[in-house]
N, C-alpha and C positions, 0 to 999 in steps of 0.2 A: 724147453718149452716154450708153443707158440699156445697164448690166451686163446680158448677157444672163439669168444666172440670174432679175434680179428682172423683167423683161418676161416671161419665160417663167409667173413665178410670175403676175403680173399677168393676161396672158390666157389664162391657168386659173380665174381670179376673174370673168373676163370672160365663160369660158363657159356659166354658168349659170343660176341664177334671182339675185333683185337680191343683190346682196356690199357693205359697204361697206370700201373699204381705207384705215388712216389712217397719214399719214404726218407723224413728229414729231422733233422734234431742238430741239437752240440757235438762236437770231436765226442768221442767215449759214451754219447748215448745209446749206442748198441745199433745201430742202425744199421751196420753189413751182417750182424749174426743173424738180424731177424729178418732180412731180408734174402738173406742163402737157407736159412730152415723154412720158411715161406716156398719157396720155390722148389727146395728138395721135397718137400710133402706136396708140393700139386704135380709133379715127376713133371711129363710131358706138357704139361698144359701152362707153364709159366716159363721163364726165360729170366735171369737176372743180367742186367747193366748199368755198373754205376757210373757215378759223377766221376767219379777220379779219373777218369781214362781220357777226361777231357784239362789234364794237370799239362798246362806248360813243360816243353822238355827242360832242362836243367840250364843247358847253353841258352836259349834264349829269357830265362828268367834273368842268367846272368848278365847276359845282353840288358836286358832291362831295367839291374838293379835291384832286383827282386827276390835273388836265393836265399835271404835270412828273413825270409815271409812267408816261403811257399805255403800251399794251402790256404793263401788268404783270398778274399774273391776277384783278386783283380790277377789273380796267378794258374785263371784259369782261361781255359776259351768257352767263356760265354756262348757265344754266338755257333760255335760250331755243335756247341752240346743242342740245344737250342735248333739247329738243322736237324741235328740226327733224330730228335722225338717227333721232328714234324713225317720224317720218313717213317716210322714206327709205329705211327697215327692211323698212317693211309698203307701198308704193306702190297701196293703193288705189285712191288718186287718180289719174286720168288726168294730171294735174302736178302738181309742186311744186315753187314759186319759192323758192329760195334766196337768201338780203341779199350783197351783193360790197365791197367796200371800196378805194374811190378811193384811192390813196396820191398823187394829183393834189393832192386837197382835203382829205386824211387825214380821208374821214369815210363811213361808212358808207352803204348805199345801198341801200332794200328792194326785194323783189322783181324782182331784178335776171338772177339765173339761174335758168334753165327747168330742171327736173330732170325729164324724162318715162319714164313708170313702165315703158315696154318697156328703157329705159336699163339692160343689165345690172350694171352698175360703176359705184359713187361713189366718184373718190378725195377724200379731203379730207383738209387739212392746217394743222397747226397746232402753237404751243408748250403746252398745256397738255392734248393727249390723252390722258394717262396721269397726269395729277393726280389724286390720290387723297384728295381734301378737298371739302367742299362740292359743291356741283350736279356739278361736273366727275368727282366719282367715278363718275356714272353710264356716262357715254361712252363706260369702256372694253368694257363690256358689250354696248357699241351696236354696235361697232366689230368685223368679221369679224377681221381682221387690223392688225397697224399693227407699224410698220417705223421706228426709232431712228436715223436719220441723226449721221451724223457726219464730221470734217474735220478737215484740218491747224489747233489754233489761231489761229494766225498770219494762216492765207489765210482766216477764218473773220470776224476782227477786222476785216482790211481789208476785206471788202465788206463788211458794217456799214457800217467809215466813208463807204464808196464810196455805199453806197445812200444814207445819210442829206443828203450832199450832194447825190448826183443832184434827192432831192428838196427843195431847198429850204434844209438845213443849213448856216451855213458849218461850215467845217473847223475850227474849234475846240470848235463846240459840237457837232459831229458825232462827233466824238475825244469828248469827256467826256460823250454820248448811251451810243458803244458801250461804254467802259467802267465806264458809271456803272447806269443804268440797266437796259441791254439786258443787262451783265453777271451782274446780281443774279437779273434771270428766268434768267438760263442757267444759273445754280448750282441756282434749283430746276428746273428741267427734265430736268438729268442725274441728280439723285436719284429719278429715275421710271426712268433706261432698264433698269432690270431689270424692269421689266413688259411690255418688247415682246416682240412674236413675234419677232424678227430685228432686229438691229445691222447696219447696214450702213456702211462703211467709204469713204467717196468722194474 
């Protein structure tokens, strides 16, 4: 269920010209769930464009020696994500296509998410929307509003482990990844909290 104040604000953002709402927070904080719920509730006035579509392909991560850190800040095409945000802010094109990350195969798929110019609200969610370094630093200025999501730490970690298991990791690997790679990412994301417009405790 979407908190009433969040739904009201999203409705306001979807009532005028094109706006982009960002949802961020540590892995397992509930970004994807809230984003999908908002878009489903707002119907044709909103569309979801996750940051995860800009994961580097596994072959490229192997070439770079980063496959064992997939999901870290340097395993995404940050400049590509920023370029898409710029196109989405000024929807002069009739239709913009965004990439999608297929968890079932752990790979991004290009041109999977159509974003018509007439849709007033784009909801984007991801870990690094507020990171202030490298190409990521330009993202914040392209987002009209950013909400930072928080949840009880034990709940967050339980969700992460369950998600990794659901998508193919054995329980031991899932726990190790959640408390290792994912936690290092979570620490970086936590340092960006103060740049958000709103902190949402779920």
